C-alpha positions in Angstrom: 0.6 17.4 7.7 2.3 14.2 8.8 4.2 12.0 6.4 1.8 9.1 5.8 4.3 6.9 3.8 4.4 3.5 5.4 7.7 2.3 6.9 8.9 -0.9 8.6 8.2 0.8 11.9 4.7 1.9 10.7 3.5 -0.6 8.2 0.5 0.1 6.1 -0.8 1.2 2.7 -0.7 4.8 1.3 -2.4 5.9 -1.9 -2.3 9.5 -3.4 -3.9 11.0 -6.4 -3.5 14.8 -6.2 -5.8 15.6 -9.1 -8.0 13.8 -11.6 -5.4 14.3 -14.3 -2.4 13.1 -12.2 -1.5 9.4 -12.0 -2.1 7.7 -8.7 0.9 6.7 -6.6 1.0 4.1 -3.9 3.3 2.4 -1.4 2.8 -0.5 1.0 4.9 -2.0 3.7 3.8 -5.1 5.7 5.0 -6.1 9.1 6.3 -9.3 7.5 8.9 -7.2 5.7 7.3 -7.1 2.2 7.1 -3.7 0.5 6.0 -2.4 -2.9 5.4 0.9 -4.7 3.3 1.6 -7.8 2.6 4.5 -10.2 -0.4 4.8 -12.4 -4.1 4.1 -11.6 -4.2 0.5 -12.7 -0.8 -0.4 -11.1 -1.9 1.3 -7.8 -5.3 -0.6 -8.0 -3.3 -3.9 -8.3 -1.0 -2.9 -5.4 -4.0 -2.3 -3.1 -5.7 -5.6 -4.2 -2.5 -7.5 -3.6 -1.8 -5.9 -0.3 -5.3 -6.5 1.1 -5.4 -10.1 -0.2 -1.9 -11.1 1.0 -0.6 -8.7 3.6 -1.8 -6.3 6.2 -5.3 -7.4 7.3 -4.8 -10.8 5.5 -2.2 -11.8 8.1 -4.8 -11.5 10.8 -7.2 -13.7 8.9 -4.7 -16.5 8.3 -2.7 -16.3 11.6 0.6 -15.7 9.7 
């Protein structure tokens, strides 16, 4: 399987939760240069919400 972790060359959002008992992990890299990682279900949820509201697709909506 390919490595799905975002990089500056391939920006995006990646979330993993290998089992119901394991904590979620997430990473995000935006084409603007911002990046973040999170561990734990609530922290990953916040990462996803922040990325979608302020980076990634949000840049297309605001023209930044």
